[in-house]
C-alpha distance (Angstrom), angle and dihedral (degrees) to the residues before:
residue distance angle dihedral
M1 . . .
S2 3.77 . .
Y3 3.78 119.2 .
F4 3.79 113.8 -125.6
G5 3.78 96.9 -142.7
L6 3.78 129.0 -104.6
Q7 3.79 100.9 -92.0
S8 3.80 93.3 43.1
Q9 3.78 91.4 51.0
I10 3.80 93.1 46.1
R11 3.80 90.0 52.2
R12 3.79 90.9 46.9
N13 3.80 93.4 50.0
N14 3.80 92.2 44.8
T15 3.80 88.2 52.6
N16 3.79 90.9 47.2
S17 3.80 90.0 50.3
V18 3.79 89.8 56.2
L19 3.80 91.0 45.8
I20 3.80 90.8 51.7
L21 3.80 90.8 50.1
L22 3.80 88.5 52.5
M23 3.81 98.1 38.0
F24 3.79 98.8 56.5
P25 3.83 96.1 51.8
V26 3.81 87.7 47.2
V27 3.82 90.0 52.7
F28 3.81 89.7 49.6
I29 3.81 91.3 49.1
V30 3.81 93.4 48.9
L31 3.81 93.7 46.2
T32 3.81 91.8 47.3
W33 3.81 90.7 52.6
L34 3.82 90.4 47.0
F35 3.81 89.1 52.2
F36 3.80 92.7 58.8
F37 3.81 91.7 41.0
L38 3.82 92.7 53.0
M39 3.79 91.0 43.4
S40 3.78 89.0 54.3
I41 3.82 91.6 50.6
S42 3.80 89.8 47.0
G43 3.80 89.7 51.9
Q44 3.80 91.2 50.7
F45 3.78 91.5 52.4
Q46 3.77 91.9 48.2
E47 3.78 92.1 50.3
S48 3.80 98.1 39.4
A49 3.78 91.2 121.6
A50 3.78 92.2 62.0
D51 3.78 118.1 72.3
R52 3.77 110.3 -127.2
P53 3.80 121.5 -148.3
E54 3.81 112.3 -92.2
S55 3.78 89.1 -125.5
F56 3.80 90.9 64.8
N57 3.78 108.3 116.5
M58 3.77 111.9 -159.5
M59 3.81 94.8 -171.1
Y60 3.80 91.8 51.5
D61 3.79 89.6 53.2
V62 3.82 91.6 48.0
N63 3.80 93.7 48.6
Y64 3.80 93.0 44.6
S65 3.82 92.2 54.1
F66 3.80 91.3 43.0
L67 3.81 95.1 51.4
H68 3.80 92.0 49.3
T69 3.81 93.2 48.5
I70 3.80 105.9 38.4
P71 3.85 96.6 72.3
W72 3.81 89.8 59.6
V73 3.81 91.2 46.3
L74 3.81 91.5 52.1
I75 3.81 92.1 46.0
G76 3.81 89.6 52.9
V77 3.82 92.1 48.1
A78 3.81 91.5 48.0
A79 3.81 91.7 50.0
W80 3.80 91.9 49.0
F81 3.80 91.6 47.3
T82 3.81 93.7 48.8
I83 3.80 94.1 50.0
A84 3.82 94.7 43.6
F85 3.81 95.0 42.8
F86 3.78 95.2 53.7
S87 3.80 95.7 39.7
H88 3.79 95.5 46.5
S89 3.82 94.8 107.2
A90 3.80 93.3 58.7
M91 3.81 90.4 43.7
I92 3.81 93.1 51.8
D93 3.82 93.3 44.7
K94 3.80 90.0 52.4
A95 3.80 93.8 44.8
T96 3.82 93.1 50.4
A97 3.83 100.1 32.1
S98 3.82 89.2 -128.7
I99 3.80 120.4 160.1
P100 3.83 132.1 -175.4
L101 3.80 115.0 -79.8
E102 3.80 110.3 -136.3
R103 3.79 116.3 -135.8
K104 3.80 92.8 -127.7
E105 3.80 89.9 55.8
N106 3.78 94.5 59.6
K107 3.80 118.7 6.2
R108 3.81 88.9 169.3
V109 3.81 92.2 68.3
Y110 3.81 93.8 44.5
N111 3.80 91.8 49.4
L112 3.81 91.4 53.0
V113 3.81 92.8 47.3
E114 3.81 93.6 45.3
N115 3.81 94.3 48.0
L116 3.81 92.0 51.3
C117 3.81 92.1 46.7
I118 3.81 92.6 48.5
S119 3.82 91.0 49.8
R120 3.81 89.6 58.4
G121 3.80 100.6 30.9
M122 3.79 92.3 -113.7
T123 3.77 126.4 155.6
M124 3.80 109.5 -110.5
P125 3.83 109.9 -103.5
K126 3.78 123.7 -144.4
V127 3.80 115.7 -90.1
S128 3.81 122.0 -139.5
I129 3.76 134.9 178.9
I130 3.80 134.1 -143.8
E131 3.77 111.5 -149.7
D132 3.80 96.4 -133.6
D133 3.81 128.5 115.4
S134 3.80 92.3 -139.1
L135 3.81 119.8 98.0
N136 3.80 117.9 -107.7
A137 3.79 144.3 114.4
F138 3.81 141.2 -174.0
A139 3.80 142.5 -177.2
S140 3.81 126.1 -134.7
G141 3.80 142.1 170.9
I142 3.80 141.0 89.1
N143 3.82 101.9 -127.2
E144 3.80 142.0 8.3
K145 3.80 91.8 -79.5
T146 3.81 93.1 57.1
Y147 3.83 104.7 29.8
T148 3.81 108.1 124.9
V149 3.80 136.6 175.8
S150 3.82 111.8 -152.8
L151 3.80 122.5 -164.4
S152 3.78 130.4 -175.1
R153 3.79 119.5 -123.2
G154 3.79 88.4 -118.6
I155 3.79 95.4 55.6
I156 3.81 91.0 50.0
N157 3.79 93.5 49.7
K158 3.81 100.6 38.7
L159 3.81 103.3 43.6
N160 3.78 124.3 74.8
D161 3.80 120.4 -127.0
Q162 3.81 95.7 -91.3
E163 3.79 93.1 48.3
L164 3.79 93.7 45.7
E165 3.80 90.6 47.1
A166 3.82 89.3 53.2
V167 3.82 91.5 51.1
I168 3.82 91.6 48.5
A169 3.81 89.2 48.4
H170 3.81 88.5 52.7
E171 3.81 90.6 54.3
L172 3.81 93.0 43.6
T173 3.81 88.2 53.7
H174 3.80 89.1 57.4
I175 3.80 87.1 55.4
R176 3.83 95.0 43.9
N177 3.81 91.4 48.9
R178 3.83 92.5 46.8
D179 3.81 88.4 -121.1
V180 3.79 91.5 138.4
R181 3.79 93.9 57.0
L182 3.78 91.8 46.3
L183 3.79 92.5 50.1
I184 3.80 93.8 46.8
L185 3.81 89.2 53.1
S186 3.79 90.4 54.3
I187 3.82 92.4 45.7
V188 3.82 91.5 52.1
F189 3.79 94.0 51.5
V190 3.80 95.2 42.2
G191 3.81 86.4 52.0
I192 3.80 90.0 59.1
F193 3.82 92.2 56.6
A194 3.81 90.7 44.3
F195 3.82 91.1 51.9
I196 3.81 93.2 47.9
S197 3.81 92.0 47.9
E198 3.79 92.3 49.4
A199 3.81 92.9 46.0
I200 3.81 91.8 51.3
F201 3.79 92.0 45.5
R202 3.81 90.6 52.0
S203 3.80 90.6 49.5
M204 3.81 89.0 52.3
R205 3.78 91.7 48.3
F206 3.78 99.5 44.2
G207 3.80 101.7 20.1
G208 3.76 135.9 73.6
L209 3.79 96.4 -64.5
S210 3.79 92.2 63.3
R211 3.81 90.1 54.5
G212 3.76 92.6 55.5
K213 3.79 100.1 -96.1
K214 3.76 111.7 150.4
G215 3.75 138.8 174.7
S216 3.76 131.4 74.9
G217 3.82 92.9 -20.8
G218 3.79 93.2 54.3
A219 3.80 92.2 43.7
A220 3.81 91.1 50.6
I221 3.80 92.0 52.5
L222 3.80 93.2 47.7
I223 3.80 93.2 47.7
A224 3.81 91.9 46.4
L225 3.81 91.2 50.0
V226 3.81 93.5 50.4
L227 3.81 92.2 48.4
A228 3.81 92.4 45.8
L229 3.80 90.0 52.0
I230 3.81 90.5 49.2
G231 3.80 89.7 51.7
Y232 3.81 90.8 47.6
L233 3.82 91.0 50.3
I234 3.81 93.5 49.7
A235 3.80 92.9 46.8
S236 3.81 92.5 45.3
L237 3.80 94.3 51.0
F238 3.79 89.6 50.8
R239 3.80 90.7 47.9
F240 3.82 93.1 49.1
A241 3.80 91.5 50.2
L242 3.80 90.5 51.5
S243 3.80 91.5 48.6
R244 3.83 94.7 51.4
K245 3.79 95.5 46.2
R246 3.77 95.2 47.3
E247 3.83 91.7 57.3
Y248 3.80 92.4 58.6
L249 3.80 91.0 47.9
A250 3.81 92.8 48.1
D251 3.81 90.6 49.6
A252 3.79 88.8 53.8
G253 3.81 90.3 46.3
S254 3.80 90.8 52.7
A255 3.79 90.6 52.0
E256 3.81 89.2 50.3
L257 3.82 93.1 48.5
T258 3.80 98.4 45.9
R259 3.81 100.2 27.6
N260 3.79 84.1 -138.1
P261 3.83 112.7 99.7
L262 3.80 91.8 163.6
A263 3.82 89.9 63.4
L264 3.82 90.7 59.8
A265 3.82 90.7 43.8
S266 3.81 88.7 54.3
A267 3.82 91.2 46.3
L268 3.82 92.0 50.2
R269 3.79 90.1 50.3
K270 3.81 90.1 55.4
I271 3.83 92.4 42.7
S272 3.82 91.2 52.5
S273 3.80 89.9 61.7
D274 3.83 93.2 62.2
P275 3.83 118.5 3.1
T276 3.82 96.9 143.1
I277 3.82 114.8 123.6
E278 3.80 107.8 -167.4
A279 3.82 94.8 -153.0
V280 3.82 94.3 58.3
K281 3.80 109.3 92.6
R282 3.82 101.5 149.1
K283 3.79 117.8 88.8
D284 3.80 93.5 -153.3
V285 3.81 92.0 56.1
A286 3.83 91.6 43.3
Q287 3.79 91.4 66.8
M288 3.82 90.8 64.2
F289 3.82 92.6 69.7
I290 3.79 126.5 92.3
E291 3.83 85.9 -113.7
N292 3.80 128.4 12.0
P293 3.83 104.2 -83.1
Q294 3.79 95.1 -160.3
V295 3.78 123.6 92.1
E296 3.79 103.1 -78.9
L297 3.76 123.1 -130.7
K298 3.77 119.6 -146.6
K299 3.76 110.6 -65.4
S300 3.76 110.9 -109.8
S301 3.79 118.4 -137.1
F302 3.80 88.9 -161.5
S303 3.78 110.3 110.9
M304 3.81 93.4 -129.5
G305 3.81 89.4 55.4
A306 3.79 89.6 55.6
L307 3.81 90.2 56.8
F308 3.80 90.3 64.6
A309 3.82 96.6 44.6
T310 3.80 114.6 115.2
H311 3.82 92.5 -155.5
P312 3.80 135.6 32.5
P313 3.83 115.1 -113.0
I314 3.79 107.3 -73.6
Q315 3.80 91.9 -140.2
K316 3.80 89.9 58.1
R317 3.81 89.9 50.8
I318 3.79 89.8 51.9
E319 3.81 92.0 49.6
I320 3.82 91.4 51.9
L321 3.81 92.0 49.3
E322 3.80 90.9 50.2
Q323 3.82 88.7 55.6
F324 3.83 94.8 57.3
């Protein structure tokens, strides 16, 4: 796999960040319009016995309701995005149980990070540790003040200097390429669809629909749930594709930084034996790691299964690195 080059990849990820910011509001707008359209059709079916005036214009009614509702939808999305975007560091730290690693605790790690940053003129990111004996690592942050490389205790203790340097270079490449910002954007927006879907499902379970109430209220909830799930599926597929591609690019970036692709191949081989971080329960956060830190199910060879994978097969990544 050829590496695109730093500046090209930065431009591409910056462009993708803008596209994500535009795509998700567009998805919300389309799904909101579809909600009113389907509600109108549902109302027609329910009232088929009554003859409506010929002057009735269904599309006018749909558009009128849509235009009066969409500003509030967009305001809610913007508020969610703002809160989640600027509180992401605390959210990720809590979800991964990572804490700052003091320099005096492990000068070896700081020396490796500093040397790699100096070689590329990068600002030194923060360094955090996850107190877990398994082997894994991830990068996070949206700007130089929040960029962080997090390493598990196991990966620090069980890799030699060359292997650990290669892993750190992999995570620094995510930062250099702006992968971390792009991924956090996708996580925030996917979280909105997940929250809406869960809220609607709970209302169906504990609200009027579960007690047998039907009619326009029940139809509205069902339609909203279906559309929210469609939005969640679209956003998730996009997020998974981003996650898989960025791992290949970061592997290539590590090989470019260290001039030692075999060191990363060796590190990935060791990581594959025990990547599970017990503290990580959220699937969206799991995709930020160098390898999925959750308990892995059997890998499916079925093409649809690959669409929902957060990471490319680690053996394939190793094979590519060994071909450099």
